[in-house]
RORODO-583543 format. One record per residue: x, y, z of N, C-alpha, C in turn. Coordinates in steps of 0.001 Angstrom, whole numbers, padded with zeros to 6 digits, always signed. Example, Ala and Ser with C-alpha at 12.3 -4.5 7.8 and 13.67 -1.06 7.14 Angstrom:
<sites>
+013190-005690+007800+012300-004500+007800+013200-003300+007800+012850-002250+007080+013670-001060+007140+012900+000030+007870
</sites>
This chain:
<sites>
+093815+055845+067980+094585+056962+067438+093693+058184+067318+094262+059392+067470+093456+060601+067409+092993+060909+065993+091935+061701+065883+091459+062138+064586+092518+063021+063930+092733+062811+062625+093746+063580+061913+093425+065063+061912+092121+065409+061976+091722+066809+061917+091965+067544+063230+092282+066832+064298+092436+067428+065628+093906+067670+065969+094765+066720+065639+096171+066811+066001+097018+067223+064797+098222+067740+065094+099149+068101+064024+100583+067800+064456+101397+067395+063494+102823+067282+063718+103474+068609+063389+104502+068972+064125+105143+070274+063910+106657+070112+063828+107274+070962+063012+108724+071035+062943+109230+071922+064069+110518+071922+064291+111120+072738+065343+110862+074218+065069+110343+074923+066065+110023+076343+065912+111260+077222+065944+112390+076664+066363+113623+077446+066465+114480+077334+065201+114782+076109+064768+115669+075945+063611+114958+075434+062372+113705+075004+062515+112920+074569+061368+113100+073123+060963+113986+072399+061621+114209+070999+061261+113074+070111+061774+112869+068997+061105+111898+067994+061540+112639+066701+061830+113652+066837+062666+114552+065733+062991+114739+065744+064505+114182+064770+065195+114134+064829+066654+114243+063448+067285+114465+063458+068591+114450+062234+069376+113376+062386+070450+112645+061340+070721+111603+061374+071739+112239+061286+073124+111914+062245+073993+112436+062218+075361+111386+061760+076363+110104+061823+075952+109032+061344+076831+107882+060878+075966+107570+059596+076039+106500+059032+075236+105197+059126+076014+104326+060030+075596+103072+060234+076293+101953+059386+075723+100764+059594+076275+099573+058886+075809+098863+059786+074804+099141+059579+073560+098594+060404+072494+097099+060186+072394+096317+061293+072436+094876+061155+072288+094282+062469+071811+093175+062368+071134+092504+063564+070629+091770+064259+071754+091756+065586+071681+091015+066388+072635+089942+067167+071881+088708+067026+072276+087645+067827+071680+087760+069267+072124+087028+070150+071469+087123+071574+071787+086686+071864+073213+085685+071122+073717+085248+071366+075087+086324+070932+076074+086993+069840+075768+088083+069367+076623+089252+070351+076584+089519+070925+075410+090597+071892+075288+090356+073079+076208+089114+073500+076359+088793+074625+077246+089081+074270+078696+088969+072981+079041+089280+072553+080409+090788+072487+080637+091536+072102+079612+092984+071927+079735+093725+073246+079612+093413+073994+078544+094176+075197+078230+093570+076418+078913+094029+076643+080140+093607+077797+080929+094783+078230+081788+094704+079446+082333+095826+079985+083107+096184+079109+084293+095174+078485+084893+095431+077645+086075+095638+076179+085710+095790+075867+084415+095936+074476+084003+097063+073777+084745+096751+072640+085361+097751+071962+086199+097786+070453+085969+097185+069992+084893+097175+068556+084636+098538+068110+084141+099137+067089+084761+100430+066591+084279+100358+066203+082808+101425+066431+082090+101444+066189+080651+101308+064711+080327+100445+064431+079347+100391+063080+078791+100739+063128+077309+101447+064192+076914+101862+064374+075528+103219+063716+075285+103509+063478+074009+104845+063040+073612+105725+064279+073472+106868+064275+074135+107787+065412+074144+109068+064992+073428+109537+065858+072539+110709+065524+071726+111780+066600+071881+113006+066258+071509+114118+067210+071483+114689+067266+070073+114789+068485+069530+115301+068682+068176+116771+068271+068103+117118+067470+067125+118504+067052+066939+119368+068170+066362+118719+069200+065825+119465+070291+065243+119901+071342+066245+118964+071810+067082+119269+072911+068005+119034+072590+069472+118357+071490+069766+118142+071092+071148+116842+071577+071762+115991+072278+071005+114712+072738+071549+113836+071540+071894+113207+071594+073065+112319+070529+073523+110876+071008+073369+110029+070174+072762+108660+070604+072493+107725+069409+072337+106431+069683+072410+105410+068654+072254+105184+068395+070769+105195+067111+070381+104990+066737+068990+104565+065271+068909+103382+064990+068333+102389+065912+067795+101610+066595+068914+100779+067549+068526+100016+068320+069508+098640+068654+068939+097780+069147+069824+096494+069663+069394+096733+070829+068438+095908+070969+067420+096095+072035+066446+096069+073400+067116+096889+074323+066571+097093+075627+067192+095791+076376+067431+094881+076344+066459+093634+077097+066626+092781+076560+067759+092858+075259+068003+092102+074678+069114+092713+075068+070456+094031+075195+070495+094684+075642+071723+094244+077059+072071+094286+077955+071082+093870+079345+071308+092408+079405+071701+091560+078621+071028+090138+078597+071376+089933+078133+072808+090727+077146+073234+090610+076651+074601+090911+077723+075626+091961+078521+075386+092315+079593+076312+091263+080704+076324+090520+080850+075255+089607+081983+075114+088304+081810+075887+087939+080575+076172+086620+080309+076746+086694+079947+078224+085552+080073+078898+085413+079622+080278+085932+080606+081305+085604+080335+082562+086083+081139+083684+087264+080444+084337+087948+081153+085230+089118+080571+085885+089244+081107+087306+088298+080735+088147+088307+081181+089536+089523+080671+090299+090021+079502+089904+091200+078949+090579+092399+079870+090411+092585+080394+089214+093730+081258+088960+093643+082552+089762+092504+083207+089724+092404+084512+090386+092344+084390+091915+092181+083175+092434+092217+082994+093887+093598+083293+094455+094622+083342+093582+095999+083527+094027+096576+084892+093638+095716+085876+093399+096216+087153+092876+097123+087884+093863+096900+087765+095147+097757+088478+096104+099187+087956+096042+099337+086655+095988+100679+086091+095865+101314+086444+094538+100519+086462+093489+101048+086822+092174+101499+088282+092159+100758+089147+092818+101162+090551+092894+102538+090685+093551+102764+089928+094614+104063+089972+095296+105173+089476+094371+104900+088403+093623+105900+087862+092695+106186+088857+091576+105136+089487+091068+105301+090446+089980+106064+091691+090433+105854+092104+091670+106568+093282+092172+108071+093033+092162+108473+091855+092586+109889+091510+092572+110430+091509+091145+109675+090940+090219+110110+090904+088831+110160+092287+088209+109192+093133+088548+109166+094480+087984+110349+095306+088478+110719+095130+089724+111884+095850+090247+113142+095442+089485+113212+094180+089076+114329+093716+088250+114306+094422+086896+113135+094491+086267+113002+095151+084969+113396+096622+085066+113056+097263+086178+113327+098690+086345+114816+098995+086514+115634+097976+086669+117081+098186+086654+117563+098494+085238+116725+098161+084248+117101+098354+082848+116277+099456+082173+115096+099713+082662+114220+100684+082014+113443+101477+083058+113384+102771+082894+112533+103593+083736+111087+103407+083289+110095+103717+084139+108688+103534+083762+108323+104260+082472+107612+103562+081629+107139+104101+080359+105937+103292+079925+105796+103059+078629+104689+102244+078109+105085+100775+078177+104246+099985+078863+104549+098569+079026+103359+097736+078568+103638+096703+077791+102621+095781+077287+102847+094412+077897+101789+093837+078468+101865+092492+079028+101066+091557+078135+101749+090561+077575+101116+089574+076696+100620+088409+077534+099339+088026+077353+098769+086946+078151+098647+087356+079600+098016+088494+079826+098057+089132+081150+097112+088525+082177+096319+087508+081763+095397+086836+082681+094487+087857+083372+094467+087870+084715+093569+088764+085449+094107+090161+085662+095268+090473+085099+095784+091831+085163+096601+092173+086385+097021+091195+087164+097761+091484+088398+099080+092187+088139+099802+091788+087081+101066+092459+086791+100826+093913+086400+099826+094156+085572+099536+095524+085159+099126+096383+086350+098419+095792+087296+098029+096501+088517+099260+096961+089287+100227+096067+089434+101468+096398+090142+102247+097462+089377+102337+097301+088060+103099+098245+087240+102461+099630+087252+101149+099688+087188+100451+100975+087176+100718+101744+088463+100743+101042+089584+101004+101699+090878+102418+102266+090941+103341+101730+090117+104721+102207+090115+104997+103202+088982+103923+103689+088368+104073+104771+087410+104158+104382+085950+103944+103111+085631+103981+102684+084238+102644+102963+083556+102691+103225+082248+101489+103325+081418+101221+101925+080883+100137+101303+081342+099979+099864+081152+098998+099507+080037+099354+098431+079332+098526+097863+078264+098604+096344+078406+097511+095665+078062+097526+094213+078163+096625+093559+077141+096954+092330+076798+096118+091525+075915+096031+090120+076500+094843+089537+076453+094581+088240+077078+093479+087525+076290+093726+086259+075879+092699+085561+075090+091415+085254+075853+091501+085069+077168+090317+084670+077927+089442+085880+078257+088251+085890+077726+087356+087041+077890+086906+087202+079333+086742+086099+080050+086321+086182+081450+087401+086867+082291+088660+086526+082055+089753+087151+082791+089885+088633+082453+089639+088990+081199+089649+090410+080827+088599+091171+081632+087413+090588+081763+086354+091212+082549+086723+091310+084014+087391+090296+084527+087796+090307+085934+088808+091424+086187+089743+091621+085267+090738+092692+085404+090064+094060+085446+089051+094233+084627+088327+095507+084610+087554+095713+085905+086900+094673+086367+086062+094775+087565+086881+094977+088830+088000+094276+088972+088740+094286+090235+089914+095257+090254+090497+095536+089091+091641+096440+089043+091333+097742+088303+090198+097783+087613+089886+098964+086824+090796+099122+085620+091333+098007+085115+092267+098031+083988+091617+097396+082771+091684+098097+081647+091153+097568+080394+092191+096659+079752+091846+095396+079629+092702+094418+078966+092018+094005+077671+092726+094090+076573+092144+093779+075273+092009+092272+075098+090805+091785+074796+090647+090355+074518+091339+089981+073218+092072+088884+073208+092728+088425+071988+094155+088002+072225+094937+087978+071168+096347+087602+071217+097179+088750+070656+098492+088590+070670+099353+089645+070143+099058+089911+068664+098565+088906+067966+098235+089082+066559+097060+090008+066319+096250+090249+067347+095080+091117+067198+095373+092569+067572+096604+092866+068039+096953+094228+068444+097233+095099+067227+096852+096372+067318+097012+097294+066196+097789+098549+066596+098709+098415+067520+099533+099556+067911+100594+099826+066847+101032+101061+066733+102056+101372+065725+103410+100764+066091+104255+100636+065112+105606+100118+065339+106333+100999+066354+107088+100356+067245+107901+101088+068213+107123+101792+069292+105894+101352+069570+105013+102054+070514+105413+101833+071970+105968+100660+072293+106213+100297+073679+107689+100378+074071+107910+100658+075355+109259+100662+075920+109652+099276+076417+108672+098542+076961+108907+097203+077524+107726+096312+077173+107994+095063+076868+106957+094042+076705+107302+092875+077623+106297+092355+078317+106511+091232+079224+105650+090045+078824+106183+088859+079034+105452+087607+078848+105719+086739+080068+104802+086800+081028+104944+086041+082272+104311+084662+082099+105145+083634+082090+104654+082260+081951+103747+082129+080728+104207+082658+079611+103419+082658+078380+104130+081957+077229+105426+082203+077059+106133+081755+075870+106077+080240+075705+105981+079494+076810+105920+078036+076728+104531+077531+076321+103541+078444+076316+102161+078069+075993+101790+078312+074541+102464+079244+073865+101999+079701+072550+102412+078735+071445+101568+078526+070444+101902+077586+069372+103111+077995+068534+103381+079316+068430+104481+079772+067576+105297+080848+068297+106194+080461+069211+106987+081444+069957+107800+082375+069074+108380+081848+067985+109207+082670+067101+108390+083811+066515+107181+083526+066092+106313+084556+065515+105920+085592+066559+105626+085152+067771+105277+086073+068852+106415+087047+069123+107646+086537+069188+108799+087395+069461+109057+088371+068315+108819+087935+067104+108979+088839+065960+107980+089989+066030+106753+089696+066453+105739+090743+066595+106076+091674+067758+106630+091112+068822+107084+091953+069935+108181+092907+069475+109073+092388+068660+110171+093212+068142+109632+094419+067384+108608+094215+066589+108010+095311+065823+107365+096345+066738+106748+095910+067811+106014+096809+068702+106922+097588+069645+108159+097129+069828+109082+097790+070750+109852+098913+070061+110120+099948+070816+110978+101041+070313+112409+100533+070155+113222+101214+069369+114647+100832+069290+115294+100882+070677+115967+099822+071042+116571+099751+072366+115602+099379+073463+114355+099008+073083+113363+098590+074077+113683+097206+074630+112971+096840+075682+113282+095592+076385+112097+094631+076373+112442+093359+076371+111445+092310+076525+111842+091436+077699+110847+091035+078504+111118+090161+079645+110284+088901+079496+110943+087745+079572+110279+086443+079503+110441+085714+080829+109362+085155+081299+109409+084276+082464+108953+082890+082012+109675+081842+082406+109352+080512+081886+109888+079429+082828+109299+078221+082795+109859+077083+083537+111081+076564+082796+112210+076483+083471+113495+076185+082833+113738+074675+082821+113666+074103+081615+113854+072663+081452+115273+072226+081819+116205+073164+081785+117587+072842+082126+117937+073109+083574+116950+073487+084400+117209+073823+085799+117547+072588+086621+118130+072829+087801+118431+071729+088710+117150+070996+089122+116080+071754+089331+114809+071141+089746+114292+070193+088675+114369+070619+087425+113903+069774+086327+114742+068505+086218+116041+068663+086299+116925+067503+086160+116789+066542+087339+116552+067094+088526+116405+066257+089711+115087+065486+089715+114003+066163+089318+112675+065548+089366+112369+064707+088139+113111+064942+087033+112913+064136+085833+111485+064205+085311+110891+063042+085042+109540+062988+084489+108479+063375+085502+108874+063582+086742+107940+064032+087783+108036+065545+088008+108776+066235+087165+108906+067686+087304+107529+068327+087245+107257+069223+088163+105931+069803+088310+105498+070631+087106+106458+071089+086284+106101+071923+085139+105972+071146+083830+106019+069826+083895+105656+069013+082736+104142+068911+082713+103513+069910+082109+102061+070073+082159+101454+070042+080765+100187+069655+080701+099491+069596+079421+099358+070964+078762+099412+072049+079558+099297+073390+078979+100602+073868+078360+101703+073188+078642+103003+073607+078121+103339+072828+076856+103642+073548+075778+103965+072876+074522+105410+073106+074092+106127+073980+074825+107572+074163+074615+108269+074146+075967+109495+073613+075985+110295+073538+077208+111674+074124+076911+111905+075336+077406+113126+076077+077095+114210+075883+078153+115443+075957+077712+116604+076082+078588+117158+077490+078375+118163+077868+079150+118769+079188+078938+119339+079295+077518+119898+078214+077045+120485+078239+075702+119411+078412+074640+118355+077594+074691+117358+077662+073619+116504+078924+073703+116265+079446+074896+115504+080701+074970+116353+081857+074456+117660+081807+074689+118561+082838+074150+118588+082789+072628+118628+081577+072069+118613+081425+070614+117289+081894+070020+116183+081596+070716+114874+082025+070236+114758+083544+070265+115286+084161+071308+115289+085621+071392+116138+086218+070259+117290+085627+070010+118155+086119+068940+117469+086003+067585+116746+084920+067374+116002+084737+066132+114957+085834+065960+114388+086301+067099+113381+087353+067062+113946+088748+067007+115268+088877+067027+115889+090188+066942+116266+090797+068274+116479+089937+069285+116818+090409+070624+118156+089833+071081+118745+090511+072041+119970+090028+072668+119717+089853+074159+119841+088633+074664+119618+088361+076079+120672+089074+076919+120228+089761+077975+121139+090531+078825+121427+089848+080157+120367+089409+080827+120579+088843+082162+119435+087906+082536+119805+086778+083150+118825+085825+083655+118642+086028+085153+117494+085597+085653+117241+085651+087094+116442+084423+087515+116627+084028+088762+115806+082973+089356+114482+083586+089781+113387+082983+089349+112066+083532+089657+111416+082737+090788+111139+083413+091883+110427+082812+093001+108950+083192+092919+108084+082207+093048+106641+082406+092978+106051+082346+094383+105072+083192+094664+104373+083161+095947+102932+082706+095725+102554+081614+096366+101199+081090+096331+100815+080661+097742+099529+080453+097989+099118+080031+099323+099403+078543+099521+099607+078168+100775+099887+076774+101091+098721+075877+100681+097497+076357+100893+096326+075567+100513+096286+075273+099025+096664+076254+098226+096675+076070+096772+097772+075083+096358+098934+075181+096977+100025+074262+096652+099655+072823+097013+098970+072655+098140+098516+071315+098522+097470+070814+097532+096597+071715+097093+095595+071369+096082+096259+070859+094811+097337+071525+094369+098053+071097+093178+098722+069740+093372+098994+069375+094617+099710+068141+094926+098902+066896+094571+097570+067022+094497+096741+065836+094277+096998+065195+092915+097538+065973+091972+097857+065423+090657+099056+064485+090695+099852+064558+091772+101105+063816+091830+101130+062742+092915+100464+063005+094019+100469+062036+095117+099185+062169+095939+098327+061168+095820+097083+061184+096579+097322+061160+098072+098336+060425+098507+098632+060309+099938+099090+061660+100499+100075+062287+099814+100570+063581+100285+099472+064643+100254+098613+064564+099242+097500+065516+099154+096556+065367+100349+096204+064152+100689+095280+063918+101805+095908+064322+103138+097170+063964+103329+097851+064329+104577+098013+065840+104663+098453+066447+103559+098623+067893+103548+097322+068626+103789+096260+068178+103145+094949+068810+103315+094471+068714+104759+094721+067564+105375+094306+067367+106764+094968+068387+107684+096276+068538+107561+096995+069450+108455+096731+070918+108119+096542+071218+106840+096213+072596+106462+094886+073020+107089+093898+072132+107041+092590+072444+107628+092671+072461+109150+093411+071496+109719+093515+071407+111173+094168+072654+111751+095230+073111+111109+095987+074260+111609+095496+075589+111040+094538+075528+110137+093951+076722+109519+095029+077611+108891+095858+076980+108068+096971+077712+107449+096879+077684+105925+095667+077479+105409+095479+077415+103968+095862+078698+103249+095704+079834+103936+096010+081122+103309+097442+081598+103582+098250+080756+104185+099633+081121+104470+100410+081265+103159+100998+082442+102879+101767+082602+101638+103082+081838+101701+103399+081149+100611+104624+080354+100529+105401+080796+099295+106649+081167+099501+107526+081559+098401+108365+080342+098015+108277+079935+096752+108955+078699+096365+109613+078846+094994+110515+077899+094706+111161+077810+093394+111314+076354+093016+110830+076014+091821+110994+074652+091316+111460+074665+089855+112250+075678+089530+112845+075709+088207+112441+076884+087332+111699+077864+087895+111286+079012+087087+112466+079982+086884+112586+080491+085669+113625+081466+085354+113001+082648+084617+113725+083768+084644+113332+084933+083894+114542+085469+083154+114285+086145+082027+115389+086737+081268+114915+088051+080664+115779+089057+080724+115492+090314+080058+116412+090445+078862+115863+090945+077769+116618+091082+076530+116320+092439+075911+117216+092911+075088+117091+094224+074452+116886+094050+072952+116078+094922+072380+115857+094904+070937+117116+095348+070210+117599+094526+069294+118806+094852+068540+118501+095868+067441
</sites>
């Protein structure tokens, strides 16, 4: 059994109840701080071995018990992540598509990206006339954004920001909300930072998607870095709790290189990984961009 000082049980972050059913019984184990730094990173791809539960009150799916919140944040803050930044060109293409969607609701203004990683989204937004701001817990990624994009990203979390109320026109969280220990608190802080009528955009792996339901426990987004699993219903309820009204959902297509996708395959099938790697090297197509969808969704909401 894990050390009591390392793990914690948590109530539902949406409705507050501590009444749930287990949907996936994982291998519960303690993670030391050094191990947390290996697991909790932007490129984290280890299949989940956590116990996942569904709240009987509201239906939110989440990890319980889990590593303590401070250890999760500490894990994201340390170490380098060359694997993540190897895919910045594909991420830029994905972000451009998402930004064009956001621009249907808001003209360029002040935009804040929470958990901005290497700054690729801010780079795309800046080129389209937005005044960009970002915060990222990983100090190495903040440095990479400055070196490669010339963008200053503040090290830390949304809790460390000191902007005045109503400062931003848009706030984005790309593949972030499922990682944070307290999504409700994050959304409440976003609400304070947004101007009246401002917009928030969330991108997340959709637990209620066809891909998730088809793949079941083999769904590619059941990962150790994910501690919440939202559906359209529960993300809408979470947004409403934070003072937002969901306006429109979209299917999010991600662009990554074929070599990287094959690399990720080794966690699920050694045979497919070896065969895929062989042909990728033989045909020299490792850098071929691949646009794919396996259950990612996005939603834009307005501050009430």
